[in-house]
Backbone as a chain_set.jsonl record, in Angstrom:
{"seq": "MTVPVDVDPHLVFVRSGVTPHTPEGCEECLRTGSPWVHLRLCLTCGHVGCCDSSPNRHARHHAGLVGHPIVRSFEPGETWRWCYVDEAFA", "coords": {"N": [[-12.011, -51.796, 2.803], [-14.337, -49.23, 2.449], [-15.143, -46.035, 3.765], [-18.239, -44.496, 4.248], [-18.954, -41.277, 2.829], [-20.278, -39.479, 4.517], [-19.622, -40.249, 7.076], [-17.608, -39.753, 9.845], [-14.249, -40.546, 9.895], [-12.825, -40.532, 12.238], [-14.374, -41.467, 14.238], [-13.696, -43.951, 15.133], [-12.206, -43.616, 17.383], [-13.957, -43.247, 19.434], [-15.167, -44.442, 22.458], [-17.369, -46.669, 24.131], [-19.35, -46.1, 27.057], [-17.754, -44.234, 28.431], [-16.432, -42.684, 31.283], [-16.762, -39.622, 32.935], [-13.909, -37.863, 34.072], [-13.911, -35.652, 35.809], [-16.775, -34.809, 36.727], [-17.812, -32.527, 37.812], [-16.753, -30.313, 36.547], [-14.442, -28.55, 34.306], [-11.411, -30.184, 34.051], [-8.746, -29.04, 34.168], [-9.335, -26.313, 34.69], [-10.573, -26.489, 37.171], [-8.4, -27.165, 38.748], [-6.82, -24.848, 38.525], [-8.47, -22.768, 39.177], [-9.743, -21.334, 37.22], [-12.304, -19.798, 35.158], [-15.008, -21.232, 33.172], [-17.008, -21.6, 30.174], [-18.671, -23.491, 28.735], [-18.822, -27.107, 28.81], [-16.953, -29.944, 27.57], [-16.831, -33.4, 26.796], [-14.373, -35.786, 26.435], [-14.579, -38.426, 24.256], [-12.962, -40.575, 24.141], [-11.33, -40.93, 26.42], [-12.542, -39.755, 28.675], [-11.844, -37.274, 29.68], [-12.731, -34.107, 30.918], [-13.188, -31.031, 29.569], [-12.967, -27.462, 28.982], [-14.855, -25.431, 26.658], [-14.324, -23.92, 23.344], [-15.189, -21.309, 23.598], [-14.496, -20.628, 26.091], [-11.987, -19.134, 28.256], [-9.564, -20.692, 28.337], [-9.765, -22.941, 26.664], [-9.534, -25.787, 27.081], [-10.539, -28.336, 26.263], [-10.052, -28.501, 23.494], [-7.271, -28.24, 23.566], [-6.553, -30.599, 24.928], [-7.411, -32.509, 23.029], [-5.62, -32.014, 20.906], [-3.161, -32.459, 22.161], [-3.127, -35.152, 23.116], [-4.271, -36.581, 21.065], [-6.985, -37.327, 20.886], [-9.712, -37.048, 19.145], [-12.575, -36.684, 19.195], [-15.26, -35.17, 20.85], [-18.078, -34.777, 23.049], [-20.817, -32.636, 23.78], [-20.943, -31.649, 27.132], [-22.999, -30.563, 28.416], [-26.099, -30.248, 30.123], [-28.81, -31.96, 28.628], [-27.8, -31.825, 26.029], [-26.506, -33.594, 23.247], [-24.802, -33.615, 21.104], [-21.878, -34.241, 19.046], [-18.429, -33.404, 18.394], [-15.777, -33.155, 16.069], [-12.478, -32.411, 16.386], [-10.416, -32.63, 14.549], [-11.57, -32.601, 11.969], [-13.073, -30.353, 12.256], [-15.894, -30.359, 12.498], [-19.302, -31.47, 13.053], [-19.725, -34.667, 14.483]], "CA": [[-13.307, -51.277, 3.219], [-14.451, -47.785, 2.297], [-15.998, -45.374, 4.742], [-19.156, -43.561, 3.584], [-18.522, -39.884, 2.875], [-20.91, -38.745, 5.606], [-19.203, -40.8, 8.364], [-16.301, -39.247, 10.262], [-13.353, -41.671, 10.152], [-12.268, -40.427, 13.586], [-15.293, -42.092, 15.183], [-13.073, -45.16, 15.684], [-11.634, -43.254, 18.679], [-15.032, -43.169, 20.422], [-15.359, -45.647, 23.275], [-18.654, -46.663, 24.821], [-19.281, -46.119, 28.513], [-16.709, -43.353, 28.962], [-16.793, -42.052, 32.55], [-16.092, -38.321, 33.091], [-12.938, -37.769, 35.169], [-14.341, -34.597, 36.74], [-18.127, -34.418, 36.315], [-18.15, -31.218, 38.366], [-16.258, -29.214, 35.727], [-13.222, -28.695, 33.517], [-10.329, -30.755, 34.852], [-7.672, -28.066, 34.372], [-9.871, -25.096, 35.312], [-10.8, -26.774, 38.591], [-7.084, -27.103, 39.407], [-6.244, -23.503, 38.522], [-9.453, -21.775, 39.593], [-10.168, -20.556, 36.053], [-13.715, -19.959, 34.788], [-15.303, -21.821, 31.872], [-18.327, -21.261, 29.643], [-19.359, -24.77, 28.519], [-17.936, -28.249, 28.988], [-16.904, -30.984, 26.551], [-16.361, -34.683, 27.291], [-13.6, -36.586, 25.488], [-15.232, -39.72, 24.116], [-11.947, -41.624, 24.159], [-10.768, -41.193, 27.755], [-13.332, -39.199, 29.77], [-11.38, -35.944, 30.096], [-13.713, -33.031, 30.823], [-12.491, -29.781, 29.299], [-13.802, -26.31, 28.649], [-15.076, -25.224, 25.23], [-13.558, -22.879, 22.658], [-15.632, -19.989, 24.054], [-13.891, -20.425, 27.418], [-10.67, -18.502, 28.13], [-8.412, -21.589, 28.186], [-10.001, -23.917, 25.592], [-8.856, -27.019, 27.491], [-10.975, -29.51, 25.501], [-9.281, -28.482, 22.24], [-5.864, -28.492, 23.905], [-6.464, -32.031, 25.212], [-7.53, -33.242, 21.766], [-4.37, -31.861, 20.17], [-2.034, -32.992, 22.927], [-3.138, -36.612, 23.234], [-4.793, -37.199, 19.854], [-8.359, -37.812, 21.048], [-10.365, -36.011, 18.346], [-14.031, -36.536, 19.293], [-15.87, -34.817, 22.136], [-19.502, -34.454, 22.988], [-21.186, -31.605, 24.732], [-21.18, -32.154, 28.479], [-24.031, -29.7, 28.949], [-27.367, -30.972, 30.306], [-29.747, -31.958, 27.516], [-27.131, -31.769, 24.73], [-25.869, -34.866, 22.92], [-24.029, -33.506, 19.867], [-20.449, -34.54, 19.095], [-17.597, -32.553, 17.549], [-14.457, -33.671, 15.721], [-11.523, -31.31, 16.292], [-9.589, -32.797, 13.347], [-12.344, -32.175, 10.809], [-13.81, -29.118, 12.57], [-17.268, -30.632, 12.061], [-20.065, -32.364, 13.906], [-19.388, -36.079, 14.199]], "C": [[-13.305, -49.765, 3.048], [-15.425, -47.247, 3.315], [-16.93, -44.439, 3.991], [-18.717, -42.117, 3.817], [-19.071, -39.149, 4.093], [-20.521, -39.274, 6.997], [-17.788, -40.316, 8.673], [-15.389, -40.433, 10.575], [-12.75, -41.653, 11.559], [-13.181, -41.036, 14.644], [-14.735, -43.393, 15.755], [-12.447, -44.888, 17.051], [-12.677, -43.217, 19.798], [-15.16, -44.513, 21.136], [-16.71, -45.552, 23.985], [-18.423, -46.677, 26.331], [-18.174, -45.279, 29.122], [-17.224, -42.656, 30.228], [-16.051, -40.729, 32.681], [-15.145, -38.328, 34.293], [-13.421, -36.798, 36.241], [-15.73, -34.114, 36.328], [-18.54, -33.045, 36.837], [-17.609, -30.041, 37.549], [-15.001, -29.553, 34.961], [-12.064, -29.108, 34.43], [-9.235, -29.722, 35.183], [-8.16, -26.798, 35.069], [-10.143, -25.301, 36.801], [-9.489, -26.692, 39.371], [-6.566, -25.68, 39.552], [-7.203, -22.422, 39.001], [-9.934, -20.89, 38.461], [-11.653, -20.782, 35.761], [-13.841, -20.68, 33.445], [-16.71, -21.416, 31.475], [-19.164, -22.53, 29.506], [-18.334, -25.889, 28.625], [-18.068, -29.251, 27.85], [-16.301, -32.24, 27.168], [-15.62, -35.417, 26.189], [-14.209, -37.981, 25.445], [-14.243, -40.871, 23.965], [-11.548, -41.965, 25.581], [-11.576, -40.636, 28.926], [-12.843, -37.869, 30.311], [-12.517, -34.944, 29.927], [-12.941, -31.728, 30.668], [-13.464, -28.683, 28.93], [-13.797, -26.061, 27.137], [-14.209, -24.101, 24.655], [-14.002, -21.469, 23.02], [-15.072, -19.654, 25.44], [-12.489, -19.859, 27.253], [-9.528, -19.463, 27.813], [-8.568, -22.696, 27.156], [-9.343, -25.269, 25.879], [-9.292, -28.262, 26.71], [-10.192, -29.608, 24.195], [-7.811, -28.797, 22.508], [-5.653, -29.986, 24.171], [-6.49, -32.837, 23.915], [-6.225, -33.177, 20.969], [-3.189, -32.523, 20.851], [-1.988, -34.513, 22.918], [-3.744, -37.331, 22.031], [-6.15, -37.859, 20.002], [-9.279, -36.803, 20.375], [-11.841, -35.735, 18.607], [-14.468, -36.225, 20.719], [-17.373, -34.744, 21.939], [-19.744, -33.344, 23.993], [-21.431, -32.265, 26.08], [-22.168, -31.241, 29.203], [-25.331, -30.492, 29.076], [-28.277, -30.831, 29.088], [-29.124, -31.9, 26.129], [-26.394, -33.075, 24.474], [-24.989, -34.799, 21.675], [-22.549, -33.8, 20.121], [-19.706, -33.654, 18.1], [-16.267, -33.239, 17.305], [-13.516, -32.48, 15.547], [-10.636, -31.429, 15.05], [-10.307, -32.24, 12.132], [-13.077, -30.854, 10.998], [-15.259, -29.238, 12.103], [-17.971, -31.504, 13.107], [-19.788, -33.8, 13.495], [-20.568, -36.985, 14.52]], "O": [[-12.359, -49.096, 3.464], [-16.398, -47.903, 3.684], [-16.463, -43.652, 3.167], [-18.176, -41.783, 4.872], [-18.393, -38.282, 4.645], [-21.045, -38.788, 8.0], [-16.883, -40.458, 7.851], [-15.721, -41.248, 11.436], [-12.221, -42.666, 12.015], [-12.809, -41.114, 15.815], [-15.246, -43.891, 16.758], [-12.182, -45.826, 17.803], [-12.322, -43.161, 20.976], [-15.248, -45.568, 20.509], [-17.131, -44.468, 24.389], [-17.42, -47.203, 26.812], [-17.702, -45.58, 30.218], [-18.325, -42.105, 30.233], [-14.827, -40.704, 32.553], [-15.522, -38.742, 35.39], [-13.347, -37.091, 37.435], [-15.842, -33.099, 35.641], [-19.513, -32.465, 36.354], [-17.961, -28.893, 37.82], [-14.547, -30.697, 34.962], [-11.784, -28.463, 35.44], [-8.855, -29.562, 36.343], [-7.474, -26.267, 35.942], [-9.961, -24.382, 37.599], [-9.459, -26.214, 40.505], [-5.952, -25.334, 40.561], [-6.793, -21.281, 39.21], [-10.476, -19.811, 38.704], [-12.196, -21.839, 36.082], [-12.884, -20.729, 32.672], [-17.502, -20.956, 32.298], [-20.242, -22.633, 30.092], [-17.129, -25.652, 28.54], [-19.131, -29.397, 27.247], [-15.37, -32.158, 27.969], [-16.179, -35.649, 25.117], [-14.339, -38.64, 26.477], [-14.637, -42.006, 23.695], [-11.436, -43.14, 25.931], [-11.32, -41.011, 30.071], [-13.376, -37.38, 31.306], [-13.192, -34.94, 28.898], [-12.139, -31.365, 31.528], [-14.625, -28.934, 28.61], [-12.857, -26.435, 26.435], [-13.469, -23.429, 25.374], [-13.262, -20.516, 22.773], [-15.174, -18.515, 25.896], [-11.858, -20.075, 26.219], [-8.605, -19.091, 27.089], [-7.578, -23.338, 26.804], [-8.671, -25.829, 25.013], [-8.478, -29.165, 26.514], [-9.722, -30.687, 23.834], [-7.184, -29.539, 21.752], [-4.682, -30.571, 23.69], [-5.68, -33.745, 23.729], [-5.783, -34.186, 20.42], [-2.316, -33.084, 20.188], [-0.921, -35.099, 22.732], [-3.734, -38.561, 21.979], [-6.44, -38.842, 19.32], [-9.601, -35.783, 20.983], [-12.323, -34.652, 18.274], [-14.099, -36.92, 21.665], [-17.871, -34.66, 20.817], [-18.971, -33.148, 24.931], [-22.058, -33.322, 26.155], [-22.175, -31.156, 30.431], [-25.629, -31.324, 28.219], [-28.488, -29.729, 28.58], [-29.852, -31.923, 25.137], [-25.735, -33.607, 25.367], [-24.479, -35.828, 21.233], [-22.04, -33.637, 21.23], [-20.271, -33.212, 17.099], [-15.691, -33.834, 18.216], [-13.724, -31.641, 14.671], [-10.15, -30.415, 14.55], [-9.721, -31.492, 11.35], [-13.63, -30.296, 10.051], [-15.786, -28.362, 11.418], [-17.335, -32.172, 13.922], [-19.637, -34.106, 12.313], [-20.479, -38.201, 14.348]]}, "num_chains": 1, "name": "protein.A"}
């Protein structure tokens, strides 16, 4: 089976009905008291991490550490997804 060029092959990691672990903010920043700018939700496991504009970039760190490549914005009114492997919208 071939995957169309415009479809991210990492979308197989996306699970439906993912529940955010910490809907109130970035999981690691909440533990350490660090600030964040925007939040991202891991669409594989529900980890909530801070974006690349935040000081600690926890969403990217999570993706690299555990191999969950696709996140979506966890900001109100935003539904876009990002693939950290391809550095592109998914």
